[in-house]
KERO-44064 format. One line per 2 residues: for each residue x, y, z of N, C-alpha, C, CB. Coordinates in steps of 0.05 Angstrom, whole numbers, plus 5000, padded with zeros to 4 digits. Last residue first. Glycine has a CB too. Layout:
N
X,Y,Z,X,Y,Z,X,Y,Z,X,Y,Z; ...
***
This chain:
339
8936,3958,5749,8917,3948,5750,8921,3922,5762,8907,3951,5728; 8988,3989,5749,8971,3998,5758,8948,3988,5762,8970,4012,5751
9039,3965,5745,9023,3958,5767,8998,3971,5769,9037,3963,5790; 9061,3984,5705,9062,3960,5705,9038,3952,5722,9088,3950,5714
9074,4040,5723,9049,4035,5701,9043,4009,5703,9057,4041,5670; 9120,4031,5769,9087,4047,5771,9063,4030,5750,9090,4087,5756
9154,3999,5734,9145,3985,5758,9116,4009,5767,9177,3982,5785; 9179,4026,5693,9182,3994,5692,9169,3982,5717,9213,3985,5692
9173,4084,5696,9172,4066,5666,9159,4035,5665,9204,4061,5657; 9177,4095,5745,9157,4103,5737,9137,4074,5717,9167,4130,5721
9231,4072,5748,9215,4067,5767,9186,4071,5758,9222,4083,5787; 9262,4111,5718,9259,4082,5711,9245,4071,5733,9286,4066,5705
9247,4166,5735,9239,4152,5703,9228,4133,5706,9258,4144,5683; 9275,4153,5785,9241,4159,5777,9231,4149,5753,9233,4191,5775
9331,4147,5767,9305,4125,5794,9282,4128,5785,9300,4136,5831; 9345,4194,5746,9344,4164,5736,9324,4142,5749,9372,4153,5739
9330,4224,5778,9317,4236,5760,9319,4212,5745,9327,4263,5749; 9374,4213,5819,9341,4219,5835,9327,4216,5808,9334,4256,5853
9416,4235,5785,9413,4206,5796,9383,4198,5808,9436,4202,5820; 9407,4288,5789,9406,4268,5761,9398,4237,5765,9437,4268,5747
9417,4307,5846,9390,4299,5831,9383,4281,5804,9379,4322,5826; 9469,4288,5851,9448,4263,5868,9430,4272,5856,9442,4259,5902
9505,4324,5822,9497,4294,5820,9481,4285,5826,9506,4280,5828; 9473,4365,5845,9466,4367,5812,9465,4332,5808,9497,4387,5789
9498,4366,5889,9471,4362,5900,9461,4353,5871,9454,4391,5915; 9554,4362,5871,9547,4339,5886,9518,4342,5891,9563,4336,5913
9554,4416,5859,9561,4404,5830,9548,4374,5841,9600,4404,5818; 9552,4438,5898,9529,4450,5885,9526,4424,5865,9533,4482,5870
9583,4433,5926,9566,4421,5946,9555,4422,5914,9553,4436,5978; 9634,4455,5894,9641,4423,5894,9601,4412,5905,9677,4413,5927
9614,4511,5897,9615,4490,5872,9612,4470,5879,9636,4487,5855; 9621,4550,5938,9616,4526,5935,9604,4499,5922,9614,4529,5944
9585,4595,5902,9597,4593,5919,9596,4558,5932,9588,4616,5933; 9546,4554,5846,9544,4592,5867,9568,4580,5881,9509,4604,5898
9548,4519,5811,9557,4543,5803,9554,4567,5817,9548,4547,5783; 9473,4512,5851,9490,4507,5829,9513,4537,5816,9467,4497,5807
9437,4531,5874,9450,4518,5884,9470,4502,5876,9440,4511,5893; 9393,4563,5848,9428,4579,5850,9443,4561,5870,9430,4618,5866
9346,4552,5843,9356,4566,5863,9387,4568,5874,9343,4558,5880; 9352,4525,5803,9337,4558,5798,9338,4567,5816,9308,4564,5789
9366,4478,5801,9384,4494,5793,9377,4521,5797,9390,4489,5769; 9324,4457,5834,9356,4459,5852,9380,4479,5830,9372,4417,5857
9288,4460,5792,9279,4475,5822,9314,4480,5829,9255,4448,5852; 9309,4424,5760,9311,4439,5752,9299,4465,5783,9300,4435,5723
9288,4374,5791,9312,4379,5781,9327,4411,5778,9310,4366,5756; 9231,4381,5790,9251,4381,5816,9284,4390,5809,9252,4347,5829
9228,4370,5736,9224,4408,5748,9238,4396,5781,9173,4428,5752; 9240,4327,5721,9253,4348,5707,9249,4369,5734,9238,4357,5673
9199,4305,5758,9222,4294,5757,9241,4310,5749,9222,4275,5745; 9156,4332,5731,9153,4328,5762,9181,4323,5767,9133,4303,5774
9156,4318,5680,9157,4340,5691,9164,4344,5723,9135,4349,5683; 9156,4260,5678,9172,4278,5670,9166,4296,5684,9174,4284,5648
9097,4252,5700,9123,4236,5714,9151,4259,5703,9126,4196,5696; 9067,4280,5655,9063,4295,5690,9083,4276,5695,9030,4292,5714
9082,4246,5616,9090,4271,5609,9092,4287,5637,9069,4283,5589; 9063,4189,5628,9100,4200,5622,9095,4229,5624,9118,4192,5584
9014,4208,5632,9025,4199,5648,9057,4202,5649,9015,4178,5647; 8989,4222,5581,8992,4244,5597,9009,4241,5621,8969,4251,5605
9006,4177,5549,9015,4209,5548,9019,4221,5566,9001,4226,5539; 8979,4136,5572,9007,4135,5579,9015,4162,5566,9023,4107,5568
8922,4152,5574,8934,4156,5606,8965,4138,5608,8908,4140,5633; 8919,4151,5513,8910,4180,5541,8933,4163,5557,8866,4183,5562
8917,4103,5511,8945,4121,5492,8947,4138,5511,8940,4139,5459; 8884,4073,5527,8915,4071,5541,8933,4085,5542,8929,4056,5535
8842,4099,5502,8841,4106,5539,8884,4103,5541,8813,4064,5567; 8845,4073,5458,8849,4091,5455,8857,4102,5481,8833,4100,5442
8852,4018,5472,8881,4016,5462,8870,4059,5464,8891,3990,5421; 8800,4014,5487,8809,4006,5510,8844,4014,5501,8800,3970,5519
8774,4020,5439,8766,4045,5462,8794,4030,5486,8717,4043,5480; 8805,4020,5381,8787,4018,5390,8796,4030,5422,8776,3990,5384
8792,4085,5325,8808,4068,5343,8797,4053,5370,8828,4083,5350; 8770,4117,5302,8765,4081,5296,8779,4060,5312,8776,4071,5265
8758,4168,5316,8765,4157,5288,8764,4123,5280,8795,4167,5283; 8736,4165,5360,8723,4180,5338,8729,4167,5311,8733,4209,5338
8771,4145,5393,8747,4126,5393,8737,4143,5360,8721,4129,5429; 8813,4191,5391,8820,4166,5380,8801,4146,5375,8836,4155,5395
8778,4238,5417,8796,4231,5399,8796,4204,5374,8816,4230,5416; 8771,4203,5461,8758,4216,5454,8762,4209,5420,8764,4240,5468
8826,4195,5485,8810,4173,5487,8788,4189,5470,8803,4160,5519; 8843,4254,5488,8863,4232,5475,8829,4206,5458,8890,4211,5513
8811,4279,5537,8801,4280,5509,8821,4267,5481,8796,4311,5505; 8822,4246,5578,8790,4237,5570,8795,4249,5538,8758,4255,5593
8868,4251,5582,8871,4232,5570,8852,4225,5562,8880,4217,5579; 8867,4313,5597,8880,4300,5571,8875,4271,5558,8909,4300,5575
8834,4302,5647,8824,4312,5627,8833,4307,5594,8825,4335,5635; 8875,4276,5680,8845,4262,5677,8839,4278,5643,8816,4274,5711
8902,4346,5699,8896,4309,5697,8872,4302,5696,8904,4292,5721; 8929,4377,5677,8903,4375,5673,8902,4342,5673,8893,4392,5645
8970,4394,5725,8989,4380,5702,8955,4366,5681,9020,4344,5722; 8915,4397,5760,8934,4392,5764,8954,4381,5742,8931,4381,5781
8852,4423,5727,8862,4405,5749,8898,4407,5737,8844,4366,5749; 8840,4452,5694,8823,4451,5713,8828,4451,5742,8811,4433,5708
8853,4486,5646,8866,4468,5656,8862,4472,5684,8892,4468,5647; 8826,4488,5583,8821,4491,5607,8833,4478,5634,8802,4488,5606
8857,4489,5536,8858,4507,5540,8833,4506,5570,8857,4521,5514; 8880,4434,5533,8892,4443,5554,8889,4466,5553,8914,4437,5557
8851,4403,5497,8853,4400,5521,8859,4426,5552,8872,4381,5515; 8879,4421,5457,8853,4429,5463,8855,4434,5494,8832,4407,5453
8926,4393,5465,8928,4417,5467,8901,4440,5459,8952,4421,5450; 8908,4343,5467,8917,4348,5484,8920,4383,5482,8939,4330,5486
8901,4339,5414,8879,4337,5430,8890,4340,5456,8864,4312,5425; 8941,4343,5392,8918,4366,5383,8900,4363,5406,8899,4362,5350
8963,4288,5404,8976,4327,5411,8965,4342,5402,9001,4340,5401; 8937,4257,5381,8938,4257,5408,8948,4290,5415,8959,4230,5419
8935,4264,5326,8908,4277,5341,8914,4274,5366,8878,4264,5335; 8996,4258,5312,8978,4280,5306,8952,4283,5329,8966,4275,5274
8993,4201,5338,9011,4225,5353,9002,4253,5342,9046,4222,5347; 8966,4167,5303,8952,4177,5310,8972,4192,5338,8928,4160,5310
9001,4178,5258,8987,4180,5250,8974,4191,5271,8983,4162,5238; 9050,4138,5287,9059,4166,5281,9022,4177,5277,9086,4169,5247
9026,4087,5294,9026,4107,5326,9035,4140,5313,9061,4092,5356; 8981,4052,5270,8995,4078,5254,9009,4101,5286,8961,4100,5230
8951,4023,5327,8961,4022,5304,8970,4052,5280,8940,4005,5296; 8975,4013,5392,8959,4028,5371,8968,4024,5343,8960,4056,5376
9009,3991,5430,8995,3982,5412,8981,3992,5393,8985,3973,5420; 9029,4019,5472,9004,4020,5481,8995,3996,5460,8990,4051,5479
9081,4047,5442,9081,4032,5476,9054,4017,5480,9082,4059,5504; 9063,4075,5416,9069,4052,5395,9076,4036,5426,9099,4057,5364
9042,4122,5435,9030,4096,5419,9032,4081,5421,9031,4091,5401; 9090,4136,5460,9069,4132,5468,9042,4108,5466,9066,4150,5461
9111,4151,5409,9130,4134,5427,9106,4119,5447,9155,4156,5445; 9081,4189,5386,9092,4161,5376,9095,4140,5386,9111,4161,5370
9085,4224,5432,9060,4218,5419,9059,4186,5406,9057,4241,5396; 9137,4243,5428,9127,4227,5445,9095,4214,5449,9133,4240,5462
9139,4266,5378,9155,4237,5385,9144,4233,5402,9185,4233,5390; 9111,4306,5387,9090,4286,5372,9111,4262,5376,9080,4294,5333
9144,4341,5427,9119,4330,5431,9104,4304,5412,9103,4353,5429; 9185,4346,5380,9191,4338,5399,9161,4322,5422,9209,4363,5408
9154,4380,5352,9164,4355,5343,9168,4335,5360,9185,4358,5331; 9152,4428,5384,9134,4413,5376,9133,4387,5362,9124,4425,5366
9213,4444,5390,9196,4422,5424,9162,4411,5403,9180,4460,5470; 9220,4452,5341,9231,4435,5357,9222,4415,5379,9245,4447,5365
9186,4506,5346,9181,4479,5323,9194,4456,5336,9196,4484,5291; 9208,4538,5384,9184,4524,5390,9177,4506,5365,9161,4543,5396
9262,4535,5351,9268,4523,5383,9235,4511,5384,9278,4554,5415; 9251,4565,5310,9259,4532,5306,9258,4523,5337,9294,4526,5289
9228,4609,5323,9206,4594,5307,9228,4572,5306,9192,4609,5275; 9271,4628,5348,9246,4635,5364,9230,4611,5349,9232,4671,5361
9303,4646,5299,9309,4624,5333,9282,4620,5344,9329,4641,5363; 9271,4684,5274,9271,4655,5268,9283,4631,5285,9284,4653,5245
9275,4725,5315,9245,4706,5307,9249,4685,5300,9225,4714,5287; 9331,4730,5301,9327,4719,5334,9290,4711,5330,9336,4754,5366
9329,4743,5253,9347,4720,5258,9329,4709,5274,9375,4723,5270; 9307,4795,5258,9294,4772,5245,9312,4745,5249,9290,4778,5214
9308,4846,5306,9330,4820,5298,9313,4800,5287,9348,4804,5326; 9256,4876,5299,9288,4886,5293,9307,4865,5289,9301,4902,5315
9214,4829,5322,9219,4855,5305,9253,4861,5290,9212,4881,5329; 9245,4815,5371,9244,4803,5351,9234,4818,5317,9227,4783,5363
9251,4865,5400,9267,4847,5399,9263,4826,5367,9263,4834,5427; 9189,4872,5414,9214,4892,5397,9229,4884,5381,9232,4905,5410
9165,4834,5442,9162,4833,5415,9184,4850,5398,9136,4841,5411; 9197,4842,5481,9201,4821,5466,9197,4810,5441,9195,4811,5474
9173,4893,5506,9202,4890,5492,9209,4859,5476,9224,4895,5518; 9122,4895,5516,9128,4897,5484,9152,4897,5467,9118,4917,5475
9114,4919,5567,9103,4884,5561,9116,4886,5530,9058,4877,5562; 9142,4957,5573,9158,4931,5570,9150,4917,5563,9169,4920,5584
9098,4986,5570,9110,4988,5548,9126,4962,5549,9125,5014,5545; 9083,5003,5625,9071,4978,5611,9077,4967,5581,9044,4983,5612
9139,5039,5640,9114,5031,5649,9107,5002,5628,9090,5060,5646; 9180,5048,5569,9172,5058,5610,9146,5044,5615,9164,5099,5620
9200,5069,5521,9207,5043,5539,9204,5043,5565,9233,5035,5537; 9190,5107,5465,9186,5103,5494,9182,5071,5506,9158,5119,5502
9174,5086,5423,9202,5091,5427,9203,5082,5449,9213,5117,5424; 9132,5031,5381,9137,5047,5402,9167,5053,5411,9122,5037,5423
9143,5008,5333,9134,5041,5321,9131,5053,5350,9098,5044,5299; 9151,4962,5339,9172,4969,5330,9165,4997,5331,9179,4957,5306
9098,4950,5372,9127,4948,5387,9152,4965,5379,9136,4921,5384; 9071,4928,5327,9063,4954,5344,9093,4968,5354,9041,4944,5374
9088,4892,5310,9096,4909,5281,9082,4936,5307,9073,4899,5238; 9088,4854,5350,9115,4862,5339,9102,4884,5322,9133,4837,5321
9026,4847,5352,9042,4866,5364,9069,4869,5360,9040,4864,5385; 9023,4832,5305,9003,4849,5306,9025,4869,5330,8970,4833,5316
9036,4780,5307,9042,4796,5286,9036,4825,5307,9022,4789,5255; 9003,4762,5358,9030,4765,5362,9051,4785,5346,9038,4742,5359
8952,4757,5331,8960,4780,5355,8995,4781,5357,8945,4768,5389; 8962,4714,5300,8959,4751,5286,8966,4767,5299,8933,4766,5280
8966,4677,5330,8998,4683,5316,8990,4712,5303,9012,4655,5286; 8920,4676,5352,8934,4691,5373,8956,4694,5357,8940,4678,5401
8884,4659,5310,8883,4693,5320,8913,4695,5331,8855,4702,5350; 8911,4609,5304,8917,4623,5282,8912,4656,5289,8899,4611,5256
8877,4586,5348,8915,4587,5352,8919,4602,5327,8935,4551,5351; 8826,4594,5332,8837,4606,5350,8864,4607,5348,8829,4597,5370
8823,4552,5283,8829,4591,5277,8834,4598,5302,8801,4614,5266; 8839,4512,5308,8866,4520,5299,8853,4542,5284,8885,4498,5281
8784,4499,5333,8813,4509,5354,8837,4517,5334,8827,4479,5378; 8763,4495,5286,8758,4526,5302,8781,4517,5318,8725,4535,5322
8749,4449,5271,8770,4469,5253,8774,4488,5276,8757,4486,5220; 8745,4381,5305,8738,4413,5287,8760,4432,5286,8714,4431,5302
8786,4325,5297,8780,4347,5313,8767,4373,5294,8807,4356,5329; 8789,4285,5260,8796,4287,5292,8788,4300,5303,8817,4291,5300
8795,4293,5204,8777,4292,5214,8771,4282,5246,8769,4281,5198; 8838,4311,5176,8847,4285,5189,8820,4281,5184,8862,4281,5220
8827,4376,5192,8820,4354,5164,8822,4330,5158,8830,4356,5146; 8844,4364,5247,8818,4371,5232,8808,4363,5203,8818,4396,5231
8904,4354,5237,8879,4331,5256,8851,4342,5244,8878,4337,5301; 8908,4409,5222,8919,4384,5201,8894,4353,5219,8972,4378,5208
8905,4434,5262,8893,4443,5227,8893,4413,5216,8919,4469,5202; 8934,4432,5299,8914,4419,5306,8893,4422,5278,8905,4430,5334
8988,4424,5276,8983,4406,5284,8949,4404,5285,8999,4404,5306; 8981,4483,5266,8983,4476,5234,8979,4445,5249,9018,4486,5210
8970,4520,5316,8948,4520,5297,8953,4502,5276,8943,4545,5287; 9022,4501,5336,8994,4490,5355,8971,4496,5330,8986,4514,5394
9059,4528,5303,9063,4500,5303,9022,4490,5315,9097,4490,5331; 9040,4579,5327,9043,4578,5305,9042,4543,5294,9068,4596,5301
9044,4575,5382,9016,4580,5367,9018,4571,5333,9009,4618,5371; 9090,4591,5389,9086,4565,5394,9052,4562,5379,9091,4558,5430
9085,4651,5383,9111,4621,5365,9097,4599,5367,9145,4609,5383; 9059,4665,5425,9056,4669,5400,9067,4647,5380,9067,4692,5396
9087,4655,5471,9068,4626,5459,9058,4634,5439,9042,4615,5476; 9138,4679,5463,9148,4649,5459,9111,4640,5448,9164,4629,5497
9107,4721,5483,9114,4720,5448,9118,4695,5443,9141,4736,5435; 9095,4720,5529,9066,4726,5505,9082,4721,5477,9050,4767,5505
9137,4715,5551,9122,4692,5548,9106,4698,5534,9113,4680,5568; 9151,4773,5542,9162,4745,5527,9159,4723,5528,9180,4739,5527
9113,4788,5580,9113,4792,5548,9137,4783,5537,9108,4821,5539; 9132,4777,5638,9114,4767,5615,9103,4765,5574,9100,4776,5627
9187,4814,5631,9189,4769,5632,9157,4766,5614,9183,4745,5683; 9165,4862,5624,9179,4848,5603,9180,4815,5601,9206,4857,5605
9148,4858,5677,9126,4867,5652,9141,4849,5629,9123,4908,5642; 9191,4852,5705,9164,4835,5704,9146,4838,5683,9147,4838,5726
9217,4899,5687,9230,4867,5687,9212,4843,5690,9250,4863,5711; 9212,4960,5703,9193,4935,5683,9199,4916,5680,9188,4936,5658
9261,4974,5733,9236,4963,5742,9212,4955,5725,9228,4980,5758; 9317,4936,5712,9302,4954,5708,9277,4942,5729,9297,4958,5675
9341,4868,5684,9349,4891,5693,9329,4926,5692,9374,4891,5678; 9325,4800,5688,9329,4822,5679,9333,4849,5695,9312,4822,5666
9327,4748,5712,9349,4753,5686,9357,4791,5679,9329,4736,5653; 9281,4759,5733,9306,4753,5744,9328,4762,5741,9311,4735,5742
9249,4739,5708,9247,4765,5708,9272,4772,5726,9219,4775,5718; 9241,4680,5714,9257,4689,5688,9262,4722,5688,9240,4679,5660
9216,4675,5753,9247,4667,5751,9253,4682,5727,9255,4634,5748; 9161,4707,5738,9175,4711,5768,9207,4703,5765,9159,4689,5794
9149,4672,5694,9142,4702,5684,9174,4713,5714,9091,4715,5692; 9145,4615,5715,9170,4620,5695,9164,4649,5698,9169,4605,5660
9096,4632,5754,9122,4617,5767,9151,4632,5734,9112,4564,5769; 9065,4634,5715,9071,4657,5731,9091,4652,5746,9052,4666,5745
9070,4583,5691,9065,4603,5676,9076,4631,5706,9026,4600,5663; 9040,4551,5736,9069,4550,5730,9079,4567,5711,9076,4526,5722
8993,4556,5743,9009,4567,5755,9042,4569,5750,9002,4559,5774; 8939,4531,5709,8978,4536,5700,8994,4561,5712,8982,4545,5662
8906,4511,5746,8901,4542,5723,8924,4550,5724,8879,4570,5731; 8929,4474,5788,8917,4479,5772,8923,4507,5757,8896,4475,5782
8996,4436,5810,8970,4453,5809,8954,4463,5790,8973,4471,5817; 9028,4399,5789,9019,4395,5819,8995,4415,5820,9045,4404,5844
9051,4412,5749,9043,4381,5747,9032,4376,5769,9064,4360,5743; 9054,4468,5741,9037,4466,5734,9027,4439,5731,9038,4479,5718
9108,4461,5773,9086,4479,5783,9055,4463,5770,9093,4516,5768; 9144,4441,5739,9139,4430,5769,9108,4440,5768,9161,4444,5798
9141,4483,5696,9142,4458,5694,9124,4438,5723,9174,4454,5692; 9182,4512,5720,9155,4525,5726,9126,4496,5714,9154,4563,5701
9221,4479,5731,9204,4492,5754,9177,4495,5754,9209,4516,5757; 9230,4485,5676,9232,4457,5684,9212,4460,5711,9267,4445,5689
9250,4545,5665,9229,4531,5651,9216,4507,5666,9241,4519,5626; 9288,4544,5698,9285,4559,5708,9243,4545,5693,9308,4590,5702
9324,4499,5656,9319,4501,5700,9299,4522,5704,9355,4516,5726; 9329,4527,5621,9318,4505,5618,9312,4493,5653,9338,4486,5597
9359,4573,5644,9328,4577,5616,9320,4557,5628,9330,4572,5575; 9414,4552,5653,9389,4563,5668,9365,4564,5662,9391,4585,5673
9431,4530,5601,9426,4510,5630,9403,4528,5643,9459,4508,5655; 9441,4577,5576,9420,4550,5561,9409,4528,5583,9440,4529,5536
9441,4640,5608,9445,4615,5595,9434,4592,5591,9459,4609,5601; 9431,4700,5599,9417,4681,5612,9432,4655,5597,9383,4684,5609
9421,4768,5614,9451,4746,5622,9434,4716,5615,9465,4746,5668; 9368,4815,5574,9376,4783,5601,9407,4775,5586,9345,4742,5598
9353,4838,5533,9382,4846,5544,9385,4825,5569,9383,4882,5556; 9317,4830,5500,9318,4841,5519,9332,4853,5545,9309,4835,5519
9344,4786,5481,9334,4801,5466,9336,4816,5476,9315,4799,5458; 9346,4742,5516,9369,4748,5509,9371,4776,5494,9379,4727,5494
9290,4729,5519,9302,4749,5542,9325,4761,5537,9307,4736,5567; 9279,4699,5470,9268,4722,5466,9286,4737,5488,9236,4721,5469
9320,4658,5482,9321,4676,5460,9306,4700,5462,9312,4664,5437; 9296,4626,5527,9320,4654,5527,9331,4663,5504,9346,4648,5543
9248,4619,5510,9250,4635,5528,9271,4654,5532,9248,4623,5544; 9284,4581,5481,9249,4597,5468,9253,4620,5489,9209,4574,5473
9295,4543,5517,9321,4558,5497,9297,4581,5480,9343,4527,5467; 9248,4515,5552,9269,4536,5559,9291,4558,5534,9290,4517,5578
9238,4483,5498,9218,4507,5506,9236,4523,5532,9182,4492,5518; 9283,4452,5500,9275,4464,5467,9254,4492,5476,9252,4432,5443
9271,4421,5552,9298,4433,5543,9296,4461,5520,9316,4406,5528; 9221,4407,5541,9221,4420,5563,9247,4440,5554,9225,4399,5590
9229,4360,5501,9201,4390,5497,9216,4419,5519,9156,4376,5520; 9268,4331,5522,9261,4351,5495,9251,4375,5495,9245,4343,5478
9228,4310,5557,9251,4319,5565,9262,4341,5550,9266,4301,5566; 9196,4282,5518,9182,4302,5539,9203,4324,5550,9170,4285,5566
9233,4254,5500,9221,4269,5483,9206,4287,5490,9212,4259,5469; 9242,4214,5551,9262,4232,5532,9248,4246,5520,9280,4219,5512
9187,4192,5554,9202,4210,5577,9220,4224,5560,9219,4192,5602; 9193,4162,5512,9171,4182,5512,9182,4198,5533,9141,4172,5517
9228,4130,5510,9222,4135,5490,9203,4164,5490,9213,4110,5479; 9207,4101,5560,9227,4113,5558,9230,4132,5537,9242,4097,5559
9153,4073,5535,9152,4095,5550,9178,4107,5552,9142,4090,5573; 9178,4041,5499,9166,4052,5488,9161,4085,5511,9144,4032,5478
9200,4001,5538,9215,4017,5514,9201,4044,5504,9218,3997,5488; 9160,3983,5563,9180,4001,5584,9194,4016,5557,9206,3979,5609
9095,3972,5534,9120,3965,5529,9144,3988,5543,9120,3962,5498; 9042,3963,5577,9053,3990,5559,9083,3977,5552,9057,4027,5580
9006,3940,5617,9018,3929,5600,9032,3945,5574,9000,3913,5595; 8977,3994,5634,8997,3981,5650,9013,3958,5631,8982,3968,5678
8950,4011,5588,8974,4032,5601,8991,4008,5616,8960,4060,5628; 8909,3965,5596,8934,3971,5574,8950,3981,5576,8931,3980,5555
8889,3974,5644,8902,3951,5633,8913,3955,5615,8890,3931,5626; 8862,4028,5628,8885,4023,5642,8903,3996,5651,8879,4035,5661
8820,4006,5593,8847,4016,5582,8871,4033,5602,8839,4037,5558; 8789,3971,5631,8803,3965,5607,8829,3973,5599,8789,3971,5589
8775,4012,5659,8796,3988,5676,8808,3972,5652,8776,3962,5701; 8735,4032,5617,8762,4051,5632,8784,4035,5648,8749,4074,5656
8702,3999,5612,8727,4006,5581,8750,4019,5604,8713,4040,5548; 8681,3989,5663,8698,3965,5646,8717,3970,5629,8684,3951,5631
8687,4052,5693,8673,4040,5688,8694,4023,5674,8652,4051,5678; 8729,4052,5770,8709,4056,5741,8699,4041,5727,8718,4064,5722
8729,4020,5811,8714,4037,5812,8702,4048,5787,8725,4051,5825; 8774,3989,5797,8743,3975,5801,8729,3993,5801,8733,3960,5825
8819,4015,5815,8807,4019,5786,8783,4000,5780,8830,4012,5764; 8845,4028,5859,8820,4016,5857,8811,4022,5831,8800,4026,5877
8901,4062,5863,8892,4043,5876,8874,4021,5880,8891,4050,5885; 8884,4091,5811,8901,4074,5815,8900,4062,5835,8919,4081,5812
8843,4133,5850,8836,4097,5813,8856,4090,5817,8833,4100,5769; 8864,4149,5886,8837,4130,5888,8831,4113,5862,8809,4149,5892
8898,4183,5863,8905,4165,5873,8881,4131,5878,8915,4181,5897; 8866,4213,5847,8885,4201,5825,8896,4170,5829,8910,4220,5823
8846,4242,5883,8834,4224,5865,8836,4203,5843,8826,4232,5860; 8892,4270,5901,8870,4250,5921,8858,4229,5895,8835,4273,5939
8893,4299,5861,8914,4278,5864,8900,4262,5882,8944,4287,5874; 8852,4336,5866,8851,4320,5844,8874,4301,5847,8851,4336,5820
8853,4359,5918,8841,4327,5911,8837,4311,5882,8813,4328,5919; 8901,4366,5914,8904,4360,5933,8875,4339,5927,8907,4385,5955
8889,4420,5888,8910,4408,5876,8903,4378,5894,8944,4425,5879; 8849,4446,5914,8836,4439,5876,8863,4410,5877,8846,4482,5838
8874,4458,5951,8857,4446,5955,8846,4435,5937,8845,4455,5966; 8904,4504,5932,8922,4475,5944,8909,4458,5948,8936,4473,5969
8876,4535,5912,8890,4525,5893,8900,4499,5907,8910,4544,5883; 8856,4561,5966,8836,4544,5944,8853,4533,5927,8815,4561,5925
8908,4583,5988,8895,4555,5993,8880,4539,5968,8872,4559,6017; 8943,4600,5935,8925,4602,5960,8914,4584,5960,8906,4622,5964
9003,4626,5893,8991,4598,5902,8973,4606,5928,9018,4574,5912; 9027,4676,5888,9002,4673,5877,8979,4648,5890,9010,4668,5847
9077,4668,5892,9082,4658,5866,9037,4670,5857,9098,4611,5867; 9132,4710,5933,9107,4686,5922,9093,4685,5898,9085,4687,5936
9198,4698,5960,9176,4710,5938,9151,4693,5934,9189,4713,5907
***
């Protein structure tokens, strides 16, 4: 199954990753403030980075359950672990490729849990429904950051417009009786409109994901020594959400960290600490997405709970071990040696 990844995408991803490697190996090529920020990330408290990694795992899990909530309303047979595995696979692709190609991968993977000719459209519509619910919390976070003075308010207005579009989609979907062709895009919205409890569950899972992301930001900020890391977490997440609107590099590499640094310094934080917080937050998020996505890919490929279950469980156990080792290596070895 193809995911639309062409040579151009691979070239951009390769160049971005190569640039990151050059920066890690030769930080002297950067400006003095950036070098100081990288040094701050290198000296971050490993315990705080572990907490951030755990929070990012929670983000992936809650997001997977959010997709599951909508898709089950469309008739999908989808377990929780399966949903998380498919979602994590998309996170892996987003970490290694530009332009949010992981979203296309998620739609393709989740569409396999549905029946009928319009299943790809229905899966895409389910993703849009999850995005609309997520926009509720994004608007709240970005709006709060704007009121605090760290960001302009227009990104919150954009997120609010996405929420409004979702509400309109629900209303329209409930009025359309025919379920054929392009109308399958509205299947997820129709399920939410007809089952308020499902809509509440979706908002709950997306809200839990947003809170987990804030927890990751607070942990990363504490790890690099930011004053008032809980308050800074609001600005960090808001900055990354705004920067994510232009995913020009794999995992938004560099762009998210720069946005965090810009927002924090505008509120009076030392540039060294602001850059360190951006590097720590985006670095741990990318690392977690890669290792969790690699594990999720094994599950999505059907190696677990299929004929030959013992072999599948062995693969799962080995993968879990790799996950632990990779996170431990990244949190306690890679970052301390960046500078």
